[in-house]
DRENKOL-115146 format. One record per residue (C-alpha): residue in three letters; residue number from 1; z, x, y; chain. Coordinates in nm, 4 decimals, m for minus. Each point is the difference from the previous one (the first is absolute). Layout:
<pts>
   residuo   num          Z          X          Y   cadena
       ala   NUM          Z          X          Y        A
...
</pts>
This chain:
<pts>
   residuo   num          Z          X          Y   cadena
       unk     1    m0.9286    m1.6873    m6.3211        A
       unk     2     0.3255     0.0880     0.1762        A
       unk     3     0.0307     0.3083     0.2238        A
       unk     4     0.3164     0.1796     0.1055        A
       unk     5     0.0333     0.0781     0.3687        A
       unk     6     0.2647     0.1593     0.2154        A
       unk     7     0.1467    m0.3456     0.0665        A
       unk     8    m0.0218    m0.1451    m0.3464        A
       unk     9    m0.2470    m0.1621    m0.2432        A
       unk    10    m0.3093    m0.1779     0.1335        A
       unk    11    m0.2516    m0.2098    m0.1937        A
       unk    12    m0.3509     0.1606    m0.0016        A
       unk    13    m0.1785    m0.3185     0.1122        A
       unk    14     0.2323    m0.0429     0.2928        A
       unk    15    m0.0545     0.3614     0.0939        A
       unk    16    m0.3807    m0.0384     0.0029        A
       unk    17     0.0270    m0.3130     0.2157        A
       unk    18     0.2219     0.1835     0.2472        A
       unk    19    m0.2428     0.2935     0.0235        A
       unk    20    m0.2969    m0.2285     0.0701        A
       unk    21     0.2014    m0.1842     0.2670        A
       unk    22     0.0885     0.3269     0.1800        A
       unk    23    m0.3623     0.1186    m0.0171        A
       unk    24    m0.1279    m0.3267     0.1483        A
       unk    25     0.2497     0.0141     0.2888        A
       unk    26    m0.0900     0.3627     0.0746        A
       unk    27    m0.3719    m0.0774     0.0102        A
       unk    28     0.0534    m0.2864     0.2428        A
       unk    29     0.2098     0.2181     0.2287        A
       unk    30    m0.2657     0.2719     0.0086        A
       unk    31    m0.2724    m0.2523     0.0786        A
       unk    32     0.2015    m0.1405     0.2911        A
       unk    33     0.0511     0.3506     0.1421        A
       unk    34    m0.3720     0.0751    m0.0312        A
       unk    35    m0.0991    m0.3024     0.2069        A
       unk    36     0.2867     0.0096     0.2501        A
       unk    37    m0.0006     0.3612     0.1172        A
       unk    38    m0.3526     0.0249     0.1529        A
       unk    39     0.0758    m0.3017     0.2186        A
       unk    40     0.3258     0.1456     0.1312        A
       unk    41    m0.1251     0.2764     0.2245        A
       unk    42     0.1744     0.0847     0.3245        A
       unk    43    m0.0809     0.2188     0.2935        A
       unk    44     0.2119     0.3137     0.0200        A
       unk    45     0.0434     0.2498     0.2816        A
       unk    46    m0.3159     0.0778     0.1969        A
       unk    47    m0.1977    m0.2546    m0.1998        A
       unk    48     0.0668     0.1640    m0.3392        A
       unk    49    m0.0436    m0.2654    m0.2680        A
       unk    50     0.2761    m0.0197    m0.2578        A
       unk    51     0.0819    m0.2005    m0.3068        A
       unk    52     0.2727    m0.2505     0.0877        A
       unk    53     0.3307     0.1123    m0.1434        A
       unk    54    m0.0666     0.3712     0.0523        A
       unk    55     0.2095     0.1625     0.2700        A
       unk    56    m0.1931     0.0852     0.3145        A
       unk    57    m0.0349     0.3788     0.0159        A
       unk    58     0.1455     0.0248     0.3502        A
       unk    59     0.3025    m0.2113    m0.0925        A
       unk    60     0.0640     0.0845    m0.3628        A
       unk    61     0.3433     0.1322    m0.0907        A
       unk    62    m0.0791     0.1782    m0.3244        A
       unk    63     0.2059     0.2200    m0.2240        A
       unk    64    m0.1489     0.3233    m0.1297        A
       unk    65    m0.1012    m0.1647    m0.3244        A
       unk    66    m0.1383    m0.3138     0.1587        A
       unk    67    m0.2469     0.1535     0.2449        A
       unk    68    m0.3503    m0.1151    m0.0879        A
       unk    69    m0.3411     0.0647     0.1491        A
       unk    70    m0.1733    m0.3289     0.0807        A
       unk    71    m0.2745    m0.0347    m0.2555        A
       unk    72    m0.3379    m0.0393     0.1669        A
       unk    73     0.1324     0.0750     0.3483        A
       unk    74    m0.2545     0.2755     0.0599        A
       unk    75    m0.2843    m0.2345    m0.0845        A
       unk    76     0.1380    m0.2731     0.2276        A
       unk    77    m0.0010     0.2231     0.3086        A
       unk    78    m0.3171     0.1476     0.1504        A
       unk    79    m0.1037     0.3033    m0.2111        A
       unk    80    m0.1858     0.1524     0.2962        A
       unk    81     0.3149     0.0452     0.2053        A
       unk    82     0.2093     0.3168    m0.0429        A
       unk    83     0.3295     0.0003    m0.1836        A
       unk    84     0.3149     0.1327     0.1627        A
       unk    85     0.3619     0.0417    m0.1090        A
       unk    86     0.2896    m0.0671     0.2387        A
       unk    87     0.3556     0.1032    m0.0945        A
       unk    88     0.3071    m0.1224     0.1898        A
       unk    89     0.3082     0.2180    m0.0446        A
       unk    90     0.2292    m0.2543     0.1612        A
       unk    91    m0.1202    m0.2826    m0.2231        A
       unk    92    m0.0434     0.2308    m0.3025        A
       unk    93    m0.3346    m0.1524    m0.0865        A
       unk    94    m0.3623     0.1016    m0.0459        A
       unk    95    m0.2937    m0.2251     0.0842        A
       unk    96    m0.3662     0.0411    m0.0882        A
       unk    97    m0.2625    m0.1473     0.2330        A
       unk    98    m0.3741    m0.0353    m0.0278        A
       unk    99    m0.1052    m0.0387     0.3584        A
       unk   100     0.2455    m0.2487     0.1485        A
       unk   101     0.0796    m0.1697    m0.3306        A
       unk   102     0.3166     0.0739    m0.1924        A
       unk   103    m0.0923     0.0814    m0.3594        A
       unk   104     0.3379     0.0734    m0.1546        A
       unk   105     0.3443     0.1418     0.0738        A
       unk   106     0.3032     0.1474    m0.1716        A
       unk   107     0.3523     0.1201     0.0731        A
       unk   108     0.0346     0.3783     0.0090        A
       unk   109     0.2635     0.2697     0.0215        A
       unk   110    m0.0595     0.2661     0.2651        A
       unk   111     0.1811     0.3218     0.0877        A
       unk   112     0.3780     0.0068     0.0117        A
       unk   113     0.2116     0.1568     0.2738        A
       unk   114    m0.0873     0.3669     0.0299        A
       unk   115    m0.3368    m0.0555    m0.1688        A
       unk   116    m0.1492    m0.2674     0.2247        A
       unk   117    m0.3583    m0.1106    m0.0526        A
       unk   118    m0.2174     0.1119     0.2933        A
       unk   119    m0.1622    m0.2689     0.2106        A
       unk   120    m0.3537     0.0142     0.1329        A
       unk   121    m0.3626    m0.0259    m0.1088        A
       unk   122    m0.0941     0.1583    m0.3329        A
       unk   123    m0.2853    m0.0064    m0.2518        A
       unk   124    m0.0050     0.0154    m0.3779        A
       unk   125    m0.0826     0.3632    m0.0759        A
       unk   126     0.0403     0.0144    m0.3769        A
       unk   127     0.0563    m0.2394    m0.2914        A
       unk   128     0.1545     0.0793    m0.3385        A
       unk   129     0.1093    m0.2409    m0.2710        A
       unk   130     0.2421     0.2592    m0.1344        A
       unk   131     0.1727     0.2339     0.2415        A
       unk   132     0.3273     0.1909     0.0136        A
       unk   133     0.1848     0.1188     0.3077        A
       unk   134    m0.0070     0.3711     0.0675        A
       unk   135     0.2900    m0.0412     0.2430        A
       unk   136     0.2552    m0.2103    m0.1879        A
       unk   137     0.0601     0.1140    m0.3596        A
       unk   138    m0.3435    m0.0975    m0.1291        A
       unk   139     0.0825    m0.3671     0.0619        A
       unk   140    m0.2726    m0.2376    m0.1227        A
       unk   141    m0.2149    m0.1656     0.2683        A
       unk   142    m0.2303    m0.2396    m0.1914        A
       unk   143    m0.3052    m0.1386     0.1795        A
       unk   144     0.0472     0.2502     0.2818        A
       unk   145    m0.2067    m0.0426     0.3168        A
       unk   146     0.0563     0.2958     0.2324        A
       unk   147     0.0337    m0.0493     0.3758        A
       unk   148     0.0849     0.3562     0.1092        A
       unk   149    m0.0314     0.3406    m0.1619        A
       unk   150     0.3689     0.0542     0.0770        A
       unk   151     0.1062    m0.2442    m0.2702        A
       unk   152    m0.0046    m0.3582     0.1352        A
       unk   153    m0.1681    m0.2539    m0.2288        A
       unk   154    m0.0093    m0.3562    m0.1280        A
       unk   155     0.1025    m0.0244    m0.3663        A
       unk   156     0.1782    m0.2055    m0.2634        A
       unk   157     0.3775     0.0273     0.0047        A
       unk   158     0.3341    m0.1782    m0.0131        A
       unk   159     0.0804    m0.2550     0.2688        A
       unk   160     0.3763    m0.0354     0.0468        A
       unk   161    m0.0469    m0.2244     0.3043        A
       unk   162     0.0497     0.2656     0.2668        A
       unk   163    m0.1577     0.3333     0.1076        A
       unk   164     0.0679     0.2433    m0.2846        A
       unk   165    m0.2924     0.2413    m0.0354        A
       unk   166    m0.0451     0.3581     0.1191        A
       unk   167    m0.2601    m0.1151     0.2527        A
       unk   168    m0.2651    m0.1673    m0.2142        A
       unk   169    m0.0658    m0.3740    m0.0116        A
       unk   170     0.0986    m0.1376    m0.3414        A
       unk   171    m0.1665    m0.3111    m0.1399        A
       unk   172     0.0580    m0.2193    m0.3080        A
       unk   173    m0.1868     0.1089    m0.3135        A
       unk   174    m0.2486    m0.2893    m0.0233        A
       unk   175    m0.0745     0.0096     0.3715        A
       unk   176    m0.0499     0.3781    m0.0007        A
       unk   177    m0.2486    m0.0350    m0.2855        A
       unk   178    m0.1952    m0.2769     0.1746        A
       unk   179    m0.0010     0.1756     0.3365        A
       unk   180    m0.1310     0.3177    m0.1627        A
       unk   181    m0.3137    m0.1880    m0.1100        A
       unk   182    m0.0522    m0.1591     0.3448        A
       unk   183     0.0133     0.3084     0.2222        A
       unk   184    m0.2333     0.2920     0.0605        A
       unk   185     0.0249     0.3437     0.1547        A
       unk   186     0.0152    m0.0117     0.3796        A
       unk   187     0.1444    m0.3529     0.0191        A
       unk   188     0.2455    m0.0332     0.2885        A
       unk   189     0.3734    m0.0483    m0.0511        A
       unk   190     0.2034    m0.0886     0.3098        A
       unk   191     0.3774     0.0464    m0.0261        A
       unk   192     0.2115    m0.1562     0.2745        A
       unk   193     0.3677    m0.0491     0.0728        A
       unk   194    m0.0437    m0.3693     0.0711        A
       unk   195    m0.2526    m0.2616    m0.1033        A
       unk   196    m0.3620     0.0479     0.1127        A
       unk   197    m0.2851    m0.2366    m0.0792        A
       unk   198    m0.3749     0.0552     0.0475        A
       unk   199    m0.1477    m0.2028     0.2847        A
       unk   200    m0.3584    m0.0588     0.1078        A
       unk   201    m0.0979     0.1673     0.3263        A
       unk   202    m0.3082     0.0065     0.2221        A
       unk   203    m0.0328     0.2635     0.2720        A
       unk   204    m0.2811     0.1847     0.1761        A
       unk   205     0.1619     0.3366    m0.0792        A
       unk   206    m0.0497    m0.0493    m0.3740        A
       unk   207    m0.3280     0.1500    m0.1308        A
       unk   208    m0.2706    m0.2293    m0.1313        A
       unk   209    m0.2888     0.0819    m0.2382        A
       unk   210    m0.2882     0.1569     0.1913        A
       unk   211    m0.3594     0.0608    m0.1086        A
       unk   212    m0.1586     0.2468     0.2451        A
       unk   213    m0.3771     0.0248     0.0056        A
       unk   214    m0.0190     0.3362     0.1738        A
       unk   215     0.1942     0.3219     0.0193        A
       unk   216     0.3211    m0.0436     0.1953        A
       unk   217     0.0890     0.3574     0.0865        A
       unk   218    m0.1068     0.3593     0.0016        A
       unk   219     0.2748     0.2383    m0.1056        A
       unk   220    m0.0402     0.3584     0.1146        A
       unk   221     0.2286     0.2458    m0.1760        A
       unk   222    m0.0344     0.2524     0.2846        A
       unk   223     0.2114    m0.2105     0.2365        A
       unk   224     0.3027    m0.0077    m0.2287        A
       unk   225     0.3214     0.1609     0.1246        A
       unk   226     0.1129     0.2678    m0.2407        A
       unk   227     0.1967    m0.1461    m0.2899        A
       unk   228    m0.0621    m0.3625     0.0974        A
       unk   229    m0.2138    m0.2794    m0.1351        A
       unk   230    m0.2181    m0.1818     0.2496        A
       unk   231     0.1389    m0.3258     0.1331        A
       unk   232    m0.1932    m0.2561    m0.1985        A
       unk   233    m0.1027     0.2585    m0.2566        A
       unk   234    m0.0981    m0.0494    m0.3594        A
       unk   235     0.2041     0.2353    m0.2164        A
       unk   236    m0.1036     0.1728    m0.3183        A
       unk   237     0.1675    m0.0522    m0.3369        A
       unk   238     0.2104     0.3078     0.0642        A
       unk   239     0.1753    m0.1859     0.2794        A
       unk   240     0.0134     0.3155     0.2077        A
       unk   241    m0.1457    m0.1514     0.3126        A
       unk   242    m0.3533     0.1351    m0.0451        A
       unk   243    m0.2662    m0.2593     0.0657        A
       unk   244    m0.3471    m0.1150    m0.0863        A
       unk   245    m0.2334     0.0988     0.2834        A
       unk   246    m0.3075    m0.1782     0.1263        A
       unk   247    m0.0776    m0.3668     0.0398        A
       unk   248     0.2122    m0.2252    m0.2189        A
       unk   249     0.0018    m0.3574    m0.1199        A
       unk   250     0.3416    m0.0581    m0.1591        A
       unk   251    m0.1290    m0.2638    m0.2386        A
       unk   252    m0.2460     0.2395    m0.1654        A
       unk   253     0.1313     0.1132    m0.3428        A
       unk   254    m0.1399     0.3506     0.0380        A
       unk   255     0.2239     0.0870     0.2914        A
       unk   256     0.3440     0.0958    m0.1192        A
       unk   257     0.2808    m0.1999     0.1502        A
       unk   258    m0.2044    m0.3126     0.0501        A
       unk   259    m0.1034    m0.0007    m0.3619        A
       unk   260     0.3155    m0.1853    m0.0999        A
       unk   261    m0.0816    m0.2242    m0.2962        A
       unk   262     0.0017    m0.3681     0.1041        A
       unk   263     0.2679    m0.0515    m0.2615        A
       unk   264     0.2139     0.2821     0.1409        A
       unk   265     0.2314    m0.1143     0.2809        A
       unk   266     0.0519     0.2249     0.3002        A
       unk   267     0.3517     0.1070     0.0952        A
       unk   268     0.0320     0.0253     0.3786        A
       unk   269     0.2875     0.0892     0.2293        A
       unk   270     0.0440    m0.0023     0.3777        A
       unk   271     0.2916     0.1843     0.1573        A
       unk   272     0.0801     0.1825     0.3239        A
       unk   273    m0.1111     0.3618     0.0219        A
       unk   274     0.2889     0.2373    m0.0688        A
       unk   275     0.1772     0.1210     0.3105        A
       unk   276    m0.0631     0.3611     0.0927        A
       unk   277    m0.3720    m0.0095    m0.0776        A
       unk   278    m0.0912     0.0689     0.3615        A
       unk   279     0.0393     0.3791    m0.0286        A
       unk   280    m0.1998    m0.0066    m0.3230        A
       unk   281    m0.2803    m0.1903     0.1767        A
       unk   282     0.0105     0.2324     0.3008        A
       unk   283    m0.0308     0.3110    m0.2191        A
       unk   284    m0.2967    m0.1474    m0.1872        A
       unk   285    m0.1861    m0.0866     0.3214        A
       unk   286     0.0741     0.3361     0.1663        A
       unk   287    m0.1322     0.1800    m0.3078        A
       unk   288    m0.3168    m0.2099     0.0129        A
       unk   289    m0.0496     0.0987     0.3622        A
       unk   290     0.0417     0.3681    m0.0891        A
       unk   291     0.3458     0.0638     0.1461        A
       unk   292     0.1519     0.1326    m0.3271        A
       unk   293     0.3260    m0.1940    m0.0135        A
       unk   294     0.0785     0.1320    m0.3475        A
       unk   295     0.0834    m0.2009    m0.3134        A
       unk   296    m0.0049    m0.3789     0.0383        A
       unk   297     0.3658    m0.0365    m0.0961        A
       unk   298     0.1565    m0.1981     0.2850        A
       unk   299     0.2124     0.2961     0.1127        A
       unk   300    m0.0060     0.1126     0.3647        A
       unk   301    m0.0241     0.3692    m0.0794        A
       unk   302    m0.1200     0.2966     0.2061        A
       unk   303    m0.3690    m0.0504    m0.0809        A
       unk   304     0.0120    m0.3681     0.0894        A
       unk   305     0.1679     0.0660     0.3353        A
       unk   306    m0.2506     0.2735     0.0827        A
       unk   307    m0.2896    m0.2326    m0.0888        A
       unk   308     0.1458    m0.2644     0.2333        A
       unk   309     0.0210     0.2538     0.2845        A
       unk   310    m0.3599     0.1086    m0.0531        A
       unk   311    m0.1169    m0.3630    m0.0028        A
       unk   312     0.1957    m0.0768     0.3176        A
       unk   313    m0.1472     0.3061     0.1722        A
       unk   314    m0.3529    m0.0820    m0.1118        A
       unk   315     0.0162    m0.3584     0.1280        A
       unk   316     0.1935     0.0853     0.3193        A
       unk   317     0.3211    m0.1770    m0.1008        A
       unk   318     0.3559     0.1093     0.0796        A
       unk   319     0.0736     0.2781    m0.2501        A
       unk   320     0.3216    m0.0814    m0.1871        A
       unk   321    m0.0719     0.0669    m0.3664        A
       unk   322     0.1837    m0.3239    m0.0813        A
       unk   323    m0.1055    m0.3208    m0.1727        A
       unk   324    m0.0395    m0.3273     0.1891        A
       unk   325    m0.1760    m0.3279    m0.0700        A
       unk   326    m0.2320     0.0556     0.2973        A
       unk   327    m0.0925     0.3406    m0.1459        A
       unk   328    m0.0755    m0.1571    m0.3389        A
       unk   329    m0.2217    m0.2648     0.1618        A
       unk   330    m0.1908     0.2663     0.1953        A
       unk   331    m0.0536     0.2164    m0.3102        A
       unk   332    m0.1376    m0.3002    m0.1921        A
       unk   333    m0.2244    m0.0928     0.2923        A
       unk   334    m0.1453     0.3512     0.0171        A
       unk   335    m0.0577    m0.0118    m0.3767        A
       unk   336    m0.1885    m0.3299     0.0368        A
       unk   337     0.2510    m0.1856    m0.2176        A
       unk   338     0.2136    m0.3088     0.0473        A
       unk   339     0.3739     0.0480    m0.0149        A
       unk   340     0.1306    m0.0812    m0.3513        A
       unk   341     0.1149    m0.3563    m0.0497        A
       unk   342     0.3708    m0.0566    m0.0557        A
       unk   343    m0.0234    m0.1280    m0.3575        A
       unk   344    m0.2025     0.0739    m0.3097        A
       unk   345    m0.1676    m0.1962    m0.2751        A
       unk   346    m0.0196     0.1648    m0.3398        A
       unk   347    m0.1746    m0.1369    m0.3092        A
       unk   348     0.0329     0.0825    m0.3686        A
       unk   349    m0.1966    m0.1202    m0.3026        A
       unk   350     0.0882     0.0822    m0.3594        A
       unk   351     0.3022     0.1971     0.1258        A
       unk   352    m0.2138     0.2338     0.2169        A
       unk   353    m0.0423     0.0319     0.3780        A
       unk   354    m0.3468    m0.1132     0.1066        A
       unk   355     0.0137    m0.0823     0.3715        A
       unk   356     0.2045     0.0449     0.3175        A
       unk   357    m0.0450    m0.1206     0.3569        A
       unk   358     0.1862    m0.0354     0.3264        A
       unk   359     0.1224    m0.3431     0.1086        A
       unk   360     0.2198    m0.1173     0.2852        A
       unk   361     0.3454    m0.1558    m0.0255        A
       unk   362     0.1282    m0.1838     0.3036        A
       unk   363     0.3606     0.0984     0.0765        A
       unk   364    m0.0032     0.2717    m0.2679        A
       unk   365     0.3700     0.0781     0.0484        A
       unk   366     0.1078    m0.3600    m0.0649        A
       unk   367     0.1180    m0.0836    m0.3552        A
       unk   368    m0.2655    m0.1285    m0.2382        A
       unk   369     0.1650    m0.0458    m0.3382        A
       unk   370    m0.2185     0.0022    m0.3103        A
       unk   371    m0.2500    m0.2707    m0.0940        A
       unk   372    m0.2675     0.0078    m0.2688        A
       unk   373    m0.3130    m0.2072     0.0602        A
       unk   374    m0.2241    m0.0664    m0.3027        A
       unk   375    m0.3603    m0.1220    m0.0013        A
       unk   376    m0.0604    m0.2957    m0.2283        A
       unk   377    m0.3018    m0.0441    m0.2230        A
       unk   378    m0.3568     0.0075     0.1299        A
       unk   379    m0.3463     0.0711    m0.1405        A
       unk   380    m0.2595     0.2664     0.0870        A
       unk   381    m0.1896    m0.1129     0.3077        A
       unk   382     0.2823    m0.2160     0.1373        A
       unk   383     0.0728     0.0494     0.3699        A
       unk   384     0.3636    m0.1052    m0.0010        A
       unk   385     0.3081    m0.0113    m0.2186        A
       unk   386     0.3503    m0.1382     0.0241        A
       unk   387     0.3087     0.2178     0.0268        A
       unk   388     0.3644    m0.0395    m0.0943        A
       unk   389     0.3081     0.1800     0.1324        A
       unk   390     0.3273     0.1064    m0.1625        A
       unk   391     0.2792     0.1391     0.2163        A
       unk   392     0.1591     0.3009    m0.1686        A
       unk   393     0.2262     0.0884     0.2930        A
       unk   394     0.0533    m0.2249     0.2992        A
       unk   395     0.0434     0.1440     0.3494        A
       unk   396     0.1805    m0.2127     0.2562        A
       unk   397    m0.2378    m0.2371     0.1743        A
       unk   398    m0.2989     0.1138    m0.2069        A
       unk   399    m0.2073    m0.2378    m0.2119        A
       unk   400    m0.3158     0.1013    m0.1889        A
       unk   401    m0.2129    m0.1602     0.2740        A
       unk   402     0.1884     0.1765     0.2794        A
       unk   403    m0.0390     0.3325    m0.1771        A
       unk   404    m0.3759    m0.0532    m0.0244        A
       unk   405    m0.0056    m0.0917     0.3704        A
       unk   406     0.0975     0.3630     0.0641        A
       unk   407    m0.2852     0.1498    m0.2076        A
       unk   408    m0.3265     0.0900     0.1743        A
       unk   409    m0.2655     0.1320    m0.2378        A
       unk   410    m0.3168     0.1479     0.1577        A
       unk   411    m0.3146    m0.2005    m0.0740        A
       unk   412    m0.1625     0.2919    m0.1822        A
       unk   413     0.3022     0.0431    m0.2248        A
       unk   414     0.0186    m0.3739    m0.0644        A
       unk   415    m0.3635    m0.0031    m0.1177        A
       unk   416     0.0468     0.3013    m0.2262        A
       unk   417     0.3114    m0.1492    m0.1568        A
       unk   418    m0.1703    m0.3387    m0.0376        A
       unk   419    m0.2914     0.1646    m0.1803        A
       unk   420     0.2411     0.1541    m0.2511        A
       unk   421     0.2277    m0.3046    m0.0355        A
       unk   422     0.0484    m0.1382    m0.3513        A
       unk   423     0.1973    m0.2962    m0.1394        A
       unk   424     0.3698     0.0759    m0.0333        A
       unk   425    m0.0083     0.2780     0.2597        A
       unk   426     0.3306     0.0394     0.1807        A
       unk   427     0.1096     0.1162     0.3440        A
       unk   428     0.3546     0.1193     0.0652        A
       unk   429     0.1105     0.0082     0.3636        A
       unk   430     0.3251     0.1909     0.0406        A
       unk   431     0.2008     0.2414     0.2096        A
       unk   432     0.1330     0.1658    m0.3177        A
       unk   433    m0.1365     0.3208    m0.1467        A
       unk   434    m0.1958    m0.0133    m0.3260        A
       unk   435     0.0243     0.3723    m0.0740        A
       unk   436     0.3109     0.0132    m0.2187        A
       unk   437    m0.1414    m0.1783    m0.3056        A
       unk   438    m0.3745     0.0104     0.0728        A
       unk   439    m0.2047     0.2701    m0.1669        A
       unk   440    m0.2412     0.0644    m0.2826        A
       unk   441    m0.0229    m0.3019    m0.2275        A
       unk   442     0.1562    m0.2514     0.2425        A
       unk   443    m0.0979    m0.2548     0.2590        A
       unk   444     0.1822    m0.0037     0.3331        A
       unk   445     0.3677    m0.0380    m0.0896        A
       unk   446     0.2217    m0.1150     0.2871        A
       unk   447     0.3754    m0.0117    m0.0582        A
       unk   448     0.2053    m0.2067     0.2419        A
       unk   449     0.3600     0.0813    m0.0961        A
       unk   450     0.2219     0.0747     0.2977        A
</pts>
């Protein structure tokens, strides 16, 4: 039989012989690949194992269409360690870590001039496979992972090779799809100007798992200043500052804040107390002592000045009606209270406030920057865990260890936090405010843009 092809006439027998020859060569090639690849493994960044020939995630220069998630990378790294995303605006890349191990990376496109992507520490608040912008002409945002309720998100989009978005972080289609399946609500995303890598850290200021055998405190609601939560108080789900009274053991599930599921990471933040709180504190203490300083609003009004005069008269002090640090110390002493510490620790779980306590920062006026410390994996009953640090904003002369050198956490607070500690819990230490983007349905969001 003779067949007609695009190049001419070919005898049927010759054609069959050629087909068998091609099939045999293909089978041999596949067999060689099968036996060669498993033996050609190499160590990638941070010990991540890779198939030889694949670009290392930290070094890959991929186009939008070529970005690939490393198959099996999640299984290679320790599944007990928390995952974290780090985005570099300068390098225009996104890296995914499990613990200290790099899992995968991709080029991205961040916000263009006039619509810059905010830097700082964020969490994934919402995930939608199909989403459309309500700010920019209903633009599609496939595989959207929201970072703020003001419109910043990770999502699939075009990558022209430079910052081109309206503030979001665009990713290649395949990568956006894969990342969507890897993440969960509450997972941290750190966005920095430069390059920041997670590093292991050991420090006495970092909480460790604690298993108390007896009650650690007795909280008496009657000693609370008006409108304030007790330092070291357990807060209710309402997050209003009201507390659980009586003897507490933070690890007991029946007791509110400490009932955090072992699989639910805590979100903690330490920052200096806001300036101007002294008048607020003075009013609260004077009211407790019966001097009727008026509303606890931090304003030196007529009632507050009159209360100061009455206190000064009653305790045979010079009558001025003015605030001073020595006056504040005396008022606290007469109330049987310690002067408030100069920094505060706040804790959230499942996007709700559950705990707050006073801590001390050495040199509170000195720059801190912003660093997020994350507890690695541990099991119930363990007495210690490892931690890692990622610098979100570097202050001159400050390293993660030097920042922790400045933190002094009271022993009672340390035990209560240790009793609540869960794998993947994080601690942000910063001199930035978290109020702008932190609210209902968020973790502590700290933006670091100048």
